[in-house]
N, C-alpha and C positions, 0 to 999 in steps of 0.2 A: 144886540148892540155891538158895534165894531170897536176893536181895541188895536193897539199898535202891534200886538202879537197874534191876533185872531179875532174871535167873536165870543160874546157872552150869550148864553141861552137861559131864559127864565123857564124853569120846569116845575111842574107839579107831579109828584110821584105817588102812585098807588101801588103799594107792595102786596104780595100774596096773590097775584092774579094767576089765571091758568096759563098765560104766556106773556112774553115781553113784547110790547107793541106801542106804537103811537095811537092815541085814542081821540083826542079832541083838544079844544081850547078850554081852559078852566081858570077863570078869574084873571085873564090877561097873560096866562102862562100856557105853554104847551104841556098837555097832560100825557104822561107815559105810564102805562101799566107795566110792572116788573113782576116776573114770576117768583122771585126769591122772597121769602118772608122776612119781616123786619127784625132780624136777629143778627147781632154782631156786625152790622154794616154791610151785610150781604147785598141788599138792594142797591147800595151806592156803587159797589163794584160792578154789579150787573148793569146798572144804568150807564156807567162810563163805558163799559165794554160795548153795550148796544149802540150808544151814540158814535163811538169810534168806528164800529162796523158800518153804521149807516153812512158815515162820511168817508168810508174807506181810508181810515187813518190808523196809525199805531195807537195802542191803548194809552201810551204815555202822553199823547197829544190832547187828552181829555181829562179835566180835573174839576173837582167841586170847589168852588170859591166861597160859597155861602150856603148854609143850610145842611151841614153834614148830618145832623140828627133830626131834621125837620122834613116835612113833605115838600115844602117850597124850597127849591134849590136854585142857585145860580151856577151854571156850568161854564167853564172856559174851554173853548175848542181852539187849539193853537194851530196856526198855519196862515196862509195868505188870506187876509180878510175878504178880499174881493172874491176869490175862488170859493171860500167857505160860504159866503152869502149866496152865491149861485147854487151851490150844492144844497143849502138849506131850502132855498126857493123850490128847487126840483123835488126835494123830499116832501115838502109840504104840498106841492101840486100832486104828487103821486099819492100821498095820504088822502087828500081831498077827493081824488078820483075814486079811490077804493071805498071810501066811506059813503059816497053818493050813489053807488051802484045798488 
């Protein structure tokens, strides 16, 4: 969803995976596996860092808006909404290409 300051991403997080990666769609949300175990908010930091790197943005551009202690999270990615949507589309295309091989 586009906002005045960027975009919101609806994410489903699975903590304690062998690596951090995009996985699939889960209940209308993008599912991301995070390597960090669900202890002291470690998966939240790992998730925000992973998304920032995926979008090639500084870490402070990504924050959790909703779901700090839940698997379902709403993430705000700050920046030009149009450019962020293009990057998201490219990331999803790349993700779909790698999962269909």
